Structures are given as C-alpha cells and as structure tokens.
KEVEX-106229 format. One record per residue (C-alpha): residue in one letter; x, y, z. Coordinates in steps of 0.5 Angstrom, whole numbers, plus 500, padded with zeros to 3 digits. Each point is the difference from the previous one (the first is absolute). Layout:
<atoms>
AXYZ
...
</atoms>
This chain:
<atoms>
M473530485
I500492500
L501495506
T506495500
V499494505
H505496502
I499494504
T505496504
N501495505
A500505505
K496506498
V496503495
E502507497
I495505497
C503506496
C496506497
V505501494
K499506495
D505502495
G505494502
K500504507
R497497507
L495504503
H498496506
C502493502
F497496505
S502492503
L495495502
T502493504
S500494495
Y494496503
E497495497
Q494499504
R497507498
T495500495
A499505494
D495504504
E505501506
Y506502496
F495505497
I498503506
I507501502
M502503494
Q494505500
L502502507
L507501498
F498504493
S495504504
Q506502505
A504502495
G495504497
I500496493
D494498496
P502493497
K494501495
Q505505497
A505495498
L500499492
G502492502
A504496504
I505494499
V502495505
A506496501
S500494505
V504494502
V495498505
P495496495
T494499506
L500508501
T500502493
R493499499
P497503506
I505506500
S498501492
A493500502
A501505506
T503504495
E495500495
M495502505
C504506502
T501502493
G494498496
K505497495
Q503493499
P507500502
M505497495
I504494503
L507500498
G501493497
P500496493
G497504495
V501507502
K505504496
T506502504
G505501494
L505496504
S504495496
I501494505
R505495498
I500494505
D497493500
D493501501
P498508499
V493499503
S503498507
L503507501
G497503506
A496506499
E504504505
L506498496
A498502493
A497507503
A507502503
S504498494
V495504496
A501506504
A508499501
I501500492
A496506500
K504504505
Y507497500
S505498495
A500492498
P503496502
C497500506
I499496507
I494500504
I500498507
Q493499503
M500499508
Q494498502
T498493503
A506497496
I506504497
V499500492
F505502495
S498501493
V505501494
I498505494
D506499495
G503506496
G494499494
G495501506
H498492500
Y498497507
I505494500
G499497507
G502501507
S500497507
I496499506
S503499507
P496500507
G498507502
I501503507
T494498503
M501493497
G507500503
Q498503507
A494495501
G504494498
L505502505
E495501505
K496493499
G506496498
A504502506
A497499507
K505505504
L499505495
T494505501
S496505496
I504507499
D499507497
V504500493
N504506501
A508500498
P504499506
K507505501
N504494498
V501494496
I502496506
G495500505
K501499507
N493497502
T495496496
A495505498
D506504497
C503494497
M493499497
Q499507497
S507500497
G499493496
I493503498
I502507498
F508499498
G499493497
S494502496
A505506497
A505495499
L496496496
I498506496
D507502499
G502493498
M494498495
L501507497
E508498499
R498494497
T494502496
L504506497
K506495498
E495496496
L497506497
G507502498
G500507502
N497506504
A493501501
S495504503
I498497507
V493502503
A497498507
T493500502
G495497505
D499500507
W507499502
A504504495
N501506505
T502495506
I505496496
V503503494
P504506505
H504494503
C502497493
L507501498
R498503493
Q498507500
D497500493
I493497502
I494505499
I495499504
D493501497
S494499504
E495501495
L503496494
V494495500
M495505500
H503504495
G500494495
L493498502
S498507498
L504500493
I497493499
W493502501
K501506495
K503496495
N494495500
Q495506499
</atoms>
C-alpha cells in the first residue's frame, strides 16, 4: 500500500492505494493556517476510523498546487507513515515527454493526470481537470504533452458573479430545468452549469481541430460529474481517480 496526497486550493485528498486500486480515500479542507501537527492529528483520526495503519504504507507521494500547504502536509504525512514522502516536481521521474515552452512549469497534478491518461486511454488524449479552474491538457498521438488551456472554474465564476453584481445573491450550484431561466437563481444556475458545459464543448471542438482528428477525452476533478452530463458531446469519460492513479504510477517508477 502507498499513500497518494493531492493538494488543491479547495481540499487535500489522501488515498490509500494498493496495486493501482483505491482502498480508501478521505478529504481535508485546504486551510493554510493549520500546522503540520494539526494535520497529523486529523489524518491519524481519519486513518483510525477507517481501520488503516499508515505505518504499513511502503511510501507516499504528494502532488500540490498550493506551495504554502506542501510542507506542513508533507510533514504530517511523514509523521503518519514514518517515511519521507516523495514530492512530485523537478527531479522526479514521470516518464512524461513534455513539449511546452517551459517544461518545469507544468503543474504536478497535470503531470500526474497525464501519466495516468496515457497508461489507461489511447493517445491522442485530451484531459479536462475541473477544480478551481477548468484546465485542458493535450497529449498528441506520440504520447507527448504538447500544451493546453486554462479557464475560470465553477467556483471562480460563481464568486465573480456574486462579488461583481450587487443584485446577484449566493446560490446552490445545481442544474435548472431549462436553459432559459425564469428567475435570478435559475438564470445564474443556467449560466454556471450550461455555460461551463458549452465552454467545454466549444474548447473541445477547437482543440480537436488543431490536433487534426479524434482523441480520447477524459474529465476529472470535483466538478466533472456535475458539468459533463450537460455537455453535448457524449464521448467524454469521467475518471475521478485519474490523478491518484497517475501518482501511484509515478511513485512506482521512482523505486
């Protein structure tokens, strides 16, 4: 068993993985004011409730998009397992051929998702990661990471509406019955849900045109299950474990 730790702006996802399969997974709120000791106590409690002994882990790997959280959570992970975790970044072997202007700038979670997508799905491949932002990563037919695009995510769009327009109030993000809303809440939900789905459809069309053909399309992240069913395209695969799987493959590659 190994631990994969995925740190995003919204949450920290910790998974126990054995032979590439998830045994258990739990999430913590990404809170920069917590110390390593606080994260350690919370993690130990969650492991105990799940009946898992983290000391039995062969190792751990961390992918983070929040630099201020990388150190305390890595330290907490080491306290739990008794082993120093691998932090995905420069110097770690991924096997991924990165063909962008500055390969070092590629985010850890994008690299992990790409490694998993190449292993699980046929290239060329387009990966859509739906977290704080909606990020498209493109793998060409040769299995090379060639670039992508970044758009504001669901929570960013919702927060922007609520902050920038005084008469627009906070809403729950659920799909309304119709695209044409009859009240403010329905109109906002329509724009957020169907607008995001339309963005994905449109970006896929343009990306595939540049690629010059078809590609496997994989969506992952917190919002994938909410948005993807409303896309016009019916060939988008939802894989919630993509980053976790990629991290486990990278950890194994570095042993």
